[in-house]
Backbone bond lengths (Angstrom), bond angles and torsions (degrees), N, CA, C in turn:
res aa  C-N    CA-C-N  psi(-1)  N-CA   C-N-CA  omega(-1)  CA-C   N-CA-C  phi
1 M - - - 1.471 - - 1.532 109.61 -
2 I 1.323 117.12 140.65 1.462 121.43 179.88 1.521 109.51 -69.58
3 N 1.326 115.81 136.59 1.455 121.80 -179.98 1.529 109.43 -93.98
4 C 1.334 116.65 129.61 1.467 121.12 -177.61 1.525 111.55 -63.02
5 S 1.314 118.07 -35.91 1.465 121.61 179.25 1.516 110.64 -62.55
6 E 1.344 116.59 -39.23 1.461 120.82 178.43 1.518 110.47 -65.09
7 L 1.332 116.91 -40.31 1.465 120.93 179.64 1.523 111.05 -62.92
8 I 1.341 115.91 -43.22 1.466 120.23 179.94 1.527 110.33 -63.03
9 Y 1.322 116.89 -39.86 1.460 121.45 179.62 1.529 110.58 -62.52
10 K 1.363 115.42 -41.68 1.462 119.92 -177.41 1.534 111.22 -71.47
11 V 1.350 115.66 -35.31 1.470 118.90 -179.61 1.520 110.72 -69.13
12 G 1.335 115.25 -37.57 1.471 120.32 178.26 1.505 111.47 62.23
13 N 1.330 116.68 -127.06 1.467 120.83 -174.65 1.524 112.97 -98.07
14 K 1.312 116.80 20.86 1.463 119.90 177.80 1.526 108.36 -79.40
15 V 1.318 114.53 83.32 1.461 121.67 -171.69 1.527 112.61 -56.73
16 G 1.311 116.88 -35.71 1.464 120.28 -177.98 1.508 113.68 -61.67
17 L 1.318 116.83 -24.31 1.465 119.98 -178.69 1.527 112.70 -89.95
18 L 1.326 117.24 -10.89 1.466 119.50 -175.23 1.533 113.97 -62.55
19 P 1.357 120.17 -42.33 1.471 118.93 177.96 1.522 112.15 -60.38
20 I 1.340 116.57 -39.42 1.466 120.53 179.15 1.524 109.88 -65.44
21 L 1.355 114.81 -43.48 1.456 120.05 179.88 1.534 110.73 -62.26
22 Y 1.327 116.15 -40.90 1.468 120.72 179.32 1.533 109.84 -60.80
23 Y 1.328 115.97 -43.82 1.469 120.31 -179.88 1.535 110.80 -61.94
24 I 1.344 115.78 -45.01 1.471 120.60 -178.25 1.529 110.55 -61.83
25 C 1.344 116.44 -47.08 1.471 121.29 -178.14 1.528 111.30 -64.63
26 T 1.344 115.66 -39.89 1.464 118.99 178.53 1.520 110.78 -63.57
27 A 1.318 116.31 -44.39 1.461 121.15 179.33 1.527 110.82 -62.01
28 M 1.348 115.43 -41.92 1.464 119.77 178.94 1.523 110.70 -62.90
29 S 1.349 116.67 -41.35 1.459 121.59 -178.79 1.517 110.97 -64.52
30 I 1.335 116.46 -45.12 1.466 121.29 179.25 1.518 110.44 -62.20
31 D 1.336 116.17 -43.58 1.454 120.57 -178.59 1.533 110.78 -63.72
32 E 1.337 116.21 -40.19 1.466 120.35 -179.65 1.524 110.74 -66.76
33 K 1.340 116.63 -43.59 1.460 120.58 178.88 1.516 111.32 -62.04
34 Y 1.335 115.45 -42.82 1.460 120.08 179.54 1.520 110.03 -62.57
35 S 1.328 116.08 -42.04 1.462 121.12 -179.01 1.526 111.30 -62.65
36 I 1.339 117.69 -43.73 1.462 121.17 -179.85 1.530 110.62 -66.75
37 K 1.331 116.36 -42.75 1.469 119.97 179.73 1.525 110.94 -62.63
38 Q 1.337 116.02 -41.96 1.456 119.47 178.76 1.530 111.15 -65.75
39 S 1.321 116.49 -37.66 1.464 120.46 178.84 1.522 110.82 -63.21
40 I 1.334 116.09 -39.98 1.471 120.20 178.31 1.526 110.72 -64.96
41 L 1.334 116.65 -43.78 1.462 120.69 179.02 1.525 111.42 -65.41
42 N 1.321 116.57 -39.73 1.468 120.18 177.66 1.520 111.02 -64.01
43 Y 1.331 115.90 -39.05 1.464 120.73 178.34 1.532 109.70 -63.04
44 A 1.336 116.18 -42.07 1.463 120.86 -179.79 1.524 111.16 -63.83
45 R 1.345 116.35 -38.87 1.468 119.69 179.36 1.522 111.05 -66.58
46 T 1.323 116.05 -33.21 1.466 120.31 -177.19 1.523 112.34 -80.15
47 Y 1.345 116.90 -43.98 1.461 120.72 -171.56 1.530 114.73 -109.78
48 G 1.321 117.51 -3.52 1.464 119.89 177.46 1.513 112.92 86.85
49 R 1.298 116.66 -77.91 1.468 121.24 -178.20 1.524 111.51 -95.84
50 I 1.322 115.59 150.08 1.463 121.88 178.92 1.519 108.37 -118.41
51 E 1.319 116.72 136.54 1.456 122.06 174.17 1.521 108.73 -132.08
52 V 1.322 116.56 148.57 1.464 122.03 -176.57 1.537 112.37 -55.55
53 P 1.347 120.16 -49.92 1.469 120.04 -179.15 1.528 113.37 -57.11
54 Q 1.322 116.39 -34.84 1.470 120.57 178.56 1.522 110.75 -64.70
55 L 1.331 116.05 -44.40 1.467 119.74 -179.53 1.527 111.36 -65.73
56 V 1.323 115.98 -39.67 1.467 120.36 178.37 1.527 110.03 -60.38
57 S 1.328 116.39 -41.72 1.463 121.58 -178.27 1.527 111.99 -73.01
58 V 1.316 116.50 -47.11 1.465 121.09 -174.13 1.529 112.65 -75.20
59 L 1.336 117.06 -43.60 1.460 121.06 -175.09 1.525 113.52 -93.36
60 G 1.319 116.49 -12.17 1.458 119.38 179.33 1.510 113.32 68.66
61 I 1.335 116.75 33.96 1.469 120.48 178.98 1.525 109.21 -111.07
62 K 1.336 116.17 165.85 1.454 120.57 -178.56 1.535 110.31 -76.88
63 T 1.325 115.31 158.52 1.464 121.12 -178.17 1.526 111.51 -58.36
64 N 1.337 117.28 -47.13 1.472 120.19 179.99 1.518 112.14 -62.85
65 T 1.350 115.26 -36.40 1.470 119.82 178.14 1.522 110.22 -64.29
66 A 1.326 116.47 -43.88 1.471 121.09 178.91 1.525 110.26 -59.80
67 R 1.331 116.43 -43.96 1.461 120.30 -179.10 1.528 111.59 -65.15
68 Q 1.329 116.68 -37.77 1.465 120.63 178.89 1.520 111.09 -63.65
69 Y 1.338 116.07 -44.14 1.466 119.40 179.60 1.531 111.06 -66.47
70 L 1.321 117.06 -39.39 1.464 120.17 178.28 1.523 110.66 -64.47
71 C 1.327 116.54 -38.88 1.466 121.01 177.36 1.524 110.63 -63.83
72 T 1.344 116.34 -43.24 1.472 121.06 179.11 1.520 111.07 -62.80
73 L 1.329 116.68 -46.21 1.475 120.67 -179.11 1.524 111.24 -65.87
74 T 1.338 117.00 -31.64 1.464 120.54 176.97 1.520 110.31 -67.71
75 K 1.341 116.44 -43.33 1.471 120.91 178.34 1.519 111.18 -64.14
76 E 1.337 116.31 -31.60 1.463 120.98 178.16 1.523 111.77 -81.14
77 N 1.350 115.71 0.98 1.467 122.59 178.31 1.530 112.85 62.29
78 K 1.343 116.55 28.52 1.458 120.64 177.41 1.525 111.88 -93.24
79 I 1.337 115.68 -24.56 1.456 121.18 172.96 1.520 107.86 -135.17
80 A 1.325 116.62 164.95 1.465 121.22 178.43 1.511 109.48 -133.15
81 R 1.317 115.57 144.17 1.460 120.11 177.80 1.521 109.20 -78.25
82 T 1.325 116.91 127.69 1.469 120.90 -178.50 1.519 112.20 -114.69
83 G 1.314 117.57 -4.32 1.461 120.75 -179.53 1.504 109.89 -175.38
84 N 1.316 116.44 -171.13 1.452 121.19 179.48 1.524 110.65 -70.89
85 G 1.335 116.42 100.84 1.461 120.52 -179.10 1.507 114.08 79.83
86 E 1.328 118.00 8.57 1.464 122.34 -179.81 1.531 110.33 -111.79
87 Y 1.337 114.77 138.88 1.458 120.95 179.74 1.514 109.73 -137.54
88 M 1.335 115.72 161.32 1.463 120.47 174.95 1.524 108.65 -151.99
89 L 1.320 115.92 163.09 1.459 120.29 178.26 1.522 110.29 -62.94
90 T 1.314 116.37 144.52 1.455 120.40 -179.78 1.524 110.41 -88.56
91 D 1.332 114.84 65.58 1.456 118.93 174.35 1.526 110.26 -80.29
92 K 1.365 115.57 -8.73 1.452 120.55 176.17 1.532 108.78 -109.40
93 Q 1.305 115.14 164.21 1.462 119.68 -178.69 1.523 110.78 -75.68
94 V 1.309 115.51 157.10 1.457 121.34 170.90 1.524 106.85 -93.77
95 F 1.328 116.31 123.27 1.464 120.65 -177.71 1.523 109.59 -61.20
96 S 1.312 116.20 131.28 1.473 119.63 -178.05 1.518 110.48 -137.80
97 F 1.301 114.72 153.59 1.462 122.42 178.29 1.516 108.06 -136.90
98 A 1.325 116.38 127.68 1.468 121.31 -178.57 1.531 109.69 -103.00
99 P 1.324 117.78 106.38 1.474 120.94 -179.43 1.532 111.52 -63.74
100 T 1.306 115.61 141.59 1.465 120.79 176.95 1.525 109.90 -81.26
101 E 1.318 115.81 169.59 1.456 120.51 177.55 1.529 110.90 -63.90
102 T 1.329 116.36 -33.76 1.467 120.75 177.58 1.523 110.74 -61.05
103 L 1.334 116.54 -43.11 1.465 120.60 179.30 1.523 111.16 -66.58
104 R 1.321 116.39 -40.44 1.468 120.17 179.28 1.535 111.01 -61.50
105 K 1.316 116.18 -46.18 1.473 120.04 -179.71 1.521 111.16 -63.32
106 L 1.332 116.08 -40.12 1.455 120.71 179.03 1.522 110.67 -63.31
107 Y 1.321 116.28 -44.60 1.470 121.67 -179.62 1.530 111.05 -63.41
108 V 1.324 115.58 -47.59 1.472 120.25 -179.48 1.524 110.33 -61.89
109 G 1.335 116.58 -42.92 1.458 120.69 -179.64 1.521 112.50 -62.20
110 L 1.326 116.47 -41.93 1.462 120.65 179.81 1.528 111.51 -68.35
111 K 1.336 116.23 -40.27 1.468 119.82 -179.64 1.530 111.49 -67.78
112 E 1.333 116.63 -31.04 1.466 119.62 177.55 1.527 111.05 -66.54
113 K 1.333 116.18 -37.89 1.463 120.69 -177.96 1.529 112.42 -86.22
114 L 1.336 116.16 -30.29 1.469 120.76 -179.75 1.530 108.75 -131.30
115 P 1.322 117.73 70.94 1.472 121.46 -171.81 1.526 114.98 -64.17
116 F 1.319 118.10 -23.78 1.464 120.29 -176.86 1.532 112.67 -101.10
117 T 1.324 115.53 11.20 1.462 121.14 -179.56 1.523 109.57 -100.55
118 D 1.329 116.00 143.13 1.468 120.99 177.94 1.525 110.33 -85.24
119 F 1.323 115.25 142.56 1.461 120.48 176.88 1.526 109.98 -137.45
120 C 1.311 114.77 143.62 1.467 121.50 170.46 1.518 104.90 -131.19
121 I 1.329 116.45 118.34 1.461 120.51 -171.99 1.529 111.40 -126.11
122 Y 1.319 115.86 136.63 1.466 121.83 178.44 1.525 108.25 -160.49
123 D 1.322 117.32 176.18 1.467 119.25 176.64 1.525 110.37 -130.81
124 G 1.321 115.88 176.38 1.462 121.63 -173.20 1.515 115.22 -61.85
125 S 1.328 117.27 -19.47 1.470 119.86 -179.63 1.524 112.29 -66.08
126 I 1.339 117.15 -15.58 1.458 120.92 -177.41 1.532 111.56 -64.72
127 F 1.336 116.52 -21.28 1.470 120.50 -177.10 1.532 113.49 -92.52
128 T 1.318 117.46 -9.23 1.466 121.59 -169.63 1.519 114.23 -54.35
129 T 1.326 118.45 -47.54 1.471 120.66 -175.77 1.520 112.55 -72.99
130 L 1.332 117.58 -12.52 1.463 120.61 -178.19 1.524 112.84 -94.02
131 Q 1.317 116.97 -22.38 1.455 120.38 -171.48 1.520 113.71 -85.39
132 H 1.338 114.65 147.42 1.472 121.74 173.89 1.522 108.38 -85.61
133 H 1.315 116.02 -53.76 1.465 121.76 173.83 1.528 106.85 -99.31
134 V 1.311 115.38 95.53 1.463 120.18 -174.79 1.524 110.04 -66.20
135 S 1.328 115.75 119.67 1.463 121.72 -179.01 1.523 109.81 -93.61
136 V 1.316 115.12 145.14 1.467 119.20 174.02 1.525 107.28 -71.94
137 N 1.304 116.17 123.17 1.463 120.63 -178.12 1.522 109.06 -145.36
138 H 1.324 115.86 99.73 1.467 121.11 179.80 1.530 111.77 -101.25
139 A 1.320 116.42 18.24 1.461 120.54 -178.71 1.524 111.24 -76.47
140 I 1.327 115.06 148.11 1.465 122.43 170.77 1.530 106.50 -108.17
141 Y 1.325 116.21 129.78 1.457 121.15 -177.82 1.525 109.51 -104.37
142 V 1.325 115.33 125.26 1.460 121.53 177.01 1.526 107.90 -117.94
143 E 1.315 116.38 107.32 1.460 120.91 177.32 1.526 108.41 -99.86
144 T 1.313 116.03 136.18 1.461 120.36 -178.13 1.522 110.38 -147.24
145 N 1.324 116.77 173.07 1.459 121.62 -179.42 1.530 110.92 -57.23
146 R 1.326 115.34 146.20 1.465 120.38 -176.54 1.536 111.95 -53.14
147 D 1.335 116.83 -43.20 1.466 119.47 -176.85 1.532 112.98 -79.42
148 A 1.343 117.11 0.04 1.470 119.84 -179.85 1.528 112.10 -111.22
149 V 1.330 117.37 -3.39 1.467 120.76 -176.24 1.531 111.35 -56.84
150 D 1.351 117.59 -47.91 1.466 120.52 -178.80 1.528 111.92 -63.03
151 S 1.334 116.12 -41.09 1.469 119.96 -179.64 1.526 111.28 -64.93
152 V 1.322 116.40 -43.27 1.470 120.64 179.62 1.523 110.30 -65.56
153 F 1.326 116.21 -41.24 1.468 120.43 177.76 1.525 110.49 -59.93
154 S 1.325 116.75 -43.31 1.469 120.92 179.37 1.521 111.94 -63.90
155 L 1.340 116.28 -38.45 1.467 120.34 179.10 1.525 111.85 -66.15
156 L 1.326 116.54 -33.85 1.464 120.73 -172.32 1.529 114.33 -95.77
157 K 1.323 117.93 -16.99 1.470 119.78 -170.07 1.531 113.45 -65.96
158 D 1.327 117.09 -17.33 1.468 119.77 177.80 1.528 112.37 -95.87
159 S 1.335 116.99 11.58 1.468 120.71 178.95 1.520 109.82 -72.29
160 D 1.335 116.05 175.46 1.461 119.94 -174.90 1.523 113.16 -84.70
161 M 1.328 117.98 18.18 1.459 121.53 175.46 1.526 109.28 -143.06
162 P 1.325 119.07 155.32 1.463 120.93 -179.53 1.527 111.30 -60.19
163 V 1.332 115.88 143.97 1.462 121.78 179.05 1.524 108.63 -125.36
164 Y 1.331 116.38 131.68 1.456 121.65 -178.27 1.528 109.62 -123.34
165 K 1.334 115.46 140.95 1.460 120.72 -179.01 1.522 110.39 -107.39
166 Q 1.328 115.60 113.20 1.456 123.65 177.09 1.538 112.37 41.85
167 P 1.325 116.84 59.69 1.464 119.94 -176.77 1.533 112.22 -68.83
168 T 1.314 115.81 145.26 1.466 121.28 175.58 1.523 108.94 -78.83
169 A 1.328 116.10 169.73 1.464 120.79 178.56 1.526 110.26 -61.59
170 K 1.325 116.77 -42.59 1.464 120.72 -179.21 1.532 110.72 -64.20
171 F 1.336 116.49 -42.39 1.458 120.33 178.78 1.530 109.92 -61.81
172 M 1.315 116.49 -40.96 1.465 120.76 179.47 1.519 110.91 -59.48
173 Y 1.338 116.43 -47.03 1.465 120.54 -178.14 1.527 111.93 -68.74
174 D 1.329 116.65 -35.08 1.468 120.39 -174.51 1.531 114.41 -84.51
175 Y 1.352 116.90 -33.70 1.459 118.35 -168.18 1.536 116.18 -127.02
176 V 1.312 118.25 -17.46 1.470 119.71 -174.12 1.525 110.84 -98.85
177 N 1.317 115.53 122.43 1.470 121.43 177.64 1.529 108.41 -97.64
178 M 1.329 116.24 102.48 1.468 121.08 -176.71 1.529 112.47 -71.89
179 H 1.345 116.84 -9.41 1.463 119.86 177.33 1.525 111.51 -76.70
180 E 1.325 116.29 -15.47 1.457 121.94 179.70 1.528 109.48 -112.18
181 P 1.336 117.40 148.38 1.467 119.75 178.93 1.533 111.44 -59.72
182 C 1.315 116.67 138.56 1.453 121.96 176.14 1.530 107.93 -155.14
183 I 1.319 116.07 168.59 1.464 121.06 178.50 1.521 108.81 -121.81
184 I 1.314 116.32 131.60 1.458 121.88 176.72 1.521 108.27 -114.54
185 V 1.322 116.09 118.17 1.458 122.17 -179.87 1.520 108.80 -100.97
186 K 1.327 116.84 128.22 1.468 119.35 -179.57 1.523 110.68 -150.67
187 T 1.324 115.15 172.94 1.461 121.52 -174.11 1.522 112.01 -73.41
188 F 1.319 114.82 134.75 1.457 122.20 173.93 1.527 107.91 -91.44
189 V 1.327 116.16 120.39 1.462 120.78 -179.21 1.531 108.69 -76.77
190 T 1.324 116.42 126.51 1.471 120.14 -178.96 1.520 110.65 -60.45
191 E 1.323 115.24 147.63 1.461 123.54 -178.65 1.529 112.45 64.97
192 S 1.325 115.96 23.44 1.469 119.65 174.19 1.521 109.81 -66.20
193 P 1.338 118.18 143.50 1.467 119.56 175.88 1.531 110.51 -74.17
194 V 1.319 115.84 109.91 1.458 121.48 -178.90 1.529 109.30 -131.43
195 K 1.313 115.51 169.97 1.465 120.18 174.08 1.516 108.94 -147.12
196 K 1.340 115.33 156.57 1.453 120.22 179.12 1.520 110.35 -92.70
197 V 1.317 115.44 130.85 1.461 122.02 176.09 1.521 107.08 -125.23
198 D 1.330 116.51 112.62 1.468 121.60 -177.24 1.530 111.55 54.09
199 G 1.337 115.77 39.97 1.457 120.79 178.23 1.509 114.85 83.00
200 L 1.327 117.02 -4.78 1.462 122.58 -177.95 1.527 109.22 -100.39
201 V 1.332 117.98 133.01 1.467 121.46 177.69 1.526 108.58 -82.18
202 T 1.326 116.36 121.28 1.461 122.17 -177.93 1.532 109.89 -129.57
203 P 1.335 118.52 160.31 1.460 120.45 -178.60 1.527 112.22 -76.91
204 T 1.320 116.09 148.78 1.463 121.15 171.35 1.513 108.33 -84.49
205 I 1.320 116.05 170.69 1.463 119.31 179.16 1.522 110.74 -64.85
206 E 1.335 117.04 -31.03 1.469 120.71 179.29 1.535 110.80 -64.13
207 K 1.310 116.30 -41.14 1.474 120.90 178.35 1.529 110.59 -65.58
208 L 1.323 116.56 -45.72 1.459 120.30 -178.25 1.527 112.22 -60.06
209 L 1.331 115.95 -43.17 1.464 120.08 -176.28 1.527 112.51 -66.39
210 V 1.322 116.76 -25.51 1.469 120.18 175.45 1.529 110.15 -84.99
211 D 1.323 116.38 -43.82 1.468 120.67 -175.46 1.530 112.93 -62.81
212 I 1.333 117.70 -33.94 1.469 119.07 -178.78 1.531 111.45 -66.92
213 Q 1.322 117.22 -15.71 1.462 120.35 174.35 1.525 111.72 -84.56
214 K 1.334 117.12 -32.69 1.457 121.30 -168.27 1.527 115.26 -102.26
215 D 1.322 117.93 -31.89 1.463 120.13 -174.74 1.526 110.46 -83.18
216 E 1.340 116.05 127.42 1.462 120.17 -175.76 1.528 113.03 -64.45
217 D 1.326 116.59 -29.19 1.468 118.16 179.68 1.526 111.99 -71.20
218 F 1.338 116.98 -10.14 1.465 121.10 175.62 1.534 112.09 -99.90
219 D 1.322 116.12 14.98 1.467 120.41 -176.10 1.530 112.68 -56.79
220 Y 1.321 116.36 -32.39 1.465 120.26 -177.70 1.536 112.65 -65.86
221 M 1.334 116.83 -15.73 1.468 120.56 179.81 1.528 112.52 -98.09
222 Q 1.316 116.63 0.93 1.459 119.55 -178.01 1.522 110.95 -86.81
223 G 1.340 117.61 176.06 1.458 121.08 -174.62 1.520 110.47 87.27
224 T 1.324 116.66 -141.48 1.472 120.46 -177.59 1.530 111.74 -66.35
225 E 1.325 116.48 -27.14 1.466 119.94 -178.60 1.526 111.39 -63.75
226 I 1.329 116.72 -38.81 1.457 119.63 -177.97 1.522 111.36 -67.22
227 T 1.326 116.66 -33.40 1.465 120.66 176.95 1.522 110.01 -64.17
228 Y 1.326 115.95 -43.24 1.469 120.53 178.07 1.516 110.62 -63.93
229 M 1.330 117.41 -39.60 1.462 121.40 -178.24 1.529 110.88 -64.34
230 Y 1.325 117.49 -38.63 1.462 120.58 176.67 1.525 110.77 -65.80
231 Q 1.316 116.39 -44.34 1.467 120.01 179.62 1.522 110.78 -61.26
232 T 1.323 116.51 -43.49 1.461 121.25 179.15 1.521 111.00 -63.69
233 A 1.326 116.00 -42.66 1.460 120.54 -179.28 1.519 111.36 -59.47
234 F 1.330 116.81 -46.11 1.462 120.23 -177.80 1.529 112.02 -75.87
235 D 1.330 117.30 -24.98 1.468 120.20 177.73 1.533 111.60 -75.59
236 L 1.332 115.99 -38.16 1.465 119.89 -171.70 1.521 114.69 -98.98
237 Y 1.337 116.78 -31.57 1.462 119.44 -168.26 1.530 113.22 -122.86
238 T 1.312 114.36 159.07 1.462 121.06 172.33 1.525 107.61 -79.46
239 V 1.329 116.23 120.37 1.467 121.48 -178.05 1.524 109.14 -118.85
240 N 1.326 115.95 127.97 1.458 121.61 177.84 1.532 107.42 -85.27
241 T 1.343 115.47 91.93 1.458 120.86 -173.37 1.526 113.65 -62.16
242 P 1.343 120.08 -46.25 1.470 119.01 178.19 1.527 112.49 -58.93
243 K 1.338 116.68 -39.20 1.470 120.03 178.73 1.525 110.15 -63.30
244 M 1.334 116.11 -42.37 1.455 120.05 -179.39 1.529 111.18 -65.36
245 L 1.327 117.54 -40.01 1.461 120.73 179.72 1.532 111.82 -68.28
246 R 1.341 116.69 -34.76 1.467 119.38 176.51 1.526 110.29 -63.90
247 Y 1.329 116.08 -43.25 1.454 120.39 179.07 1.528 110.14 -67.76
248 A 1.327 116.99 -39.54 1.467 121.27 178.75 1.526 110.78 -61.34
249 K 1.326 115.92 -39.99 1.470 120.14 178.26 1.523 110.12 -63.28
250 R 1.324 115.95 -39.51 1.463 120.79 179.29 1.530 110.76 -64.28
251 R 1.318 116.69 -31.06 1.465 121.43 -178.27 1.526 113.15 -95.30
252 G 1.341 115.96 3.87 1.463 119.24 179.79 1.511 112.79 72.23
253 A 1.325 116.28 31.34 1.469 120.55 -178.11 1.530 111.73 -128.89
254 Y 1.344 116.44 26.69 1.462 119.38 -175.49 1.533 111.78 -62.02
255 D 1.331 117.26 -51.09 1.472 120.60 -175.05 1.529 111.82 -62.94
256 S 1.328 116.72 -45.23 1.468 119.44 -178.74 1.525 111.15 -67.13
257 T 1.339 116.47 -37.01 1.468 120.00 178.44 1.520 110.49 -66.96
258 Y 1.331 115.63 -43.94 1.458 119.54 179.33 1.525 110.89 -61.03
259 S 1.325 116.37 -40.65 1.462 121.05 179.26 1.528 111.22 -63.00
260 L 1.339 116.36 -42.11 1.467 120.17 179.22 1.525 111.32 -67.29
261 I 1.328 116.48 -36.04 1.462 120.04 176.81 1.527 110.02 -64.77
262 E 1.323 115.96 -43.01 1.471 120.35 179.20 1.522 111.49 -59.81
263 Q 1.316 116.16 -38.69 1.470 120.13 -179.96 1.518 111.23 -69.24
264 S 1.323 116.30 -33.79 1.464 119.73 -175.73 1.523 113.12 -87.46
265 Q 1.326 116.26 -27.56 1.457 120.93 176.32 1.519 107.37 -161.13
266 K 1.291 117.19 149.17 1.454 120.58 -179.13 1.517 109.31 -78.55
267 Y 1.324 114.11 94.19 1.471 119.71 -179.53 1.525 108.93 -99.96
268 D 1.316 116.76 126.07 1.468 121.27 -179.18 1.510 110.92 -80.95
269 K 1.316 115.23 131.43 1.468 121.69 -179.70 1.502 109.96 -66.94
């Protein structure tokens, strides 16, 4: 392949040729980038998963170059990251949650009063696409730092809907009407897998799949329903399994999470 640096050296100070040379080099660069990107996508179609060392070996490119192309293809939503250095084609959907205006106002209001406190906010609709027996759930979930739970509860308890602080499963069944709007305040586990949506911190699918096992207010989704939710998640969405297992280990749910993953897809340890 012709090297652009060599062409520039040969042209020297022939200014009239520089625009033509610029066009040629740009075209060559675009063509090369397209070729590498297509090669990566073709490799993914053939072998399923993509890893940086494989691309370095097969395509003869540098490690940093491979990572740059993988980052670009991820931003273009052509591949998705499924683990540490692992990628695959996005033939499945990316799990998404669209916060309502009510959630946005709640988040902004809390951040104004407690600017240095972490919040993760979502509502019951986030579970709808995962459930087999769709439950009515009009609750708003406010997760915050352990030492801020009482303060947040105090700030919210005078709102126009019932507010509950870390309710147990029994309390949920006996006193909480999920058919009516309410707010549930509970502890946000540090290093939880979250993402920002329109400036709002919301849970990823990996966080949800672990939390429904551990949080007592999600007891109604446990049993056979949770097995279905895992199967649906892996059938429909791109799930970062290593990330989910790391979070599960942090929450003391590694074995149960691994077992549910095995039932939903054959994941190799």
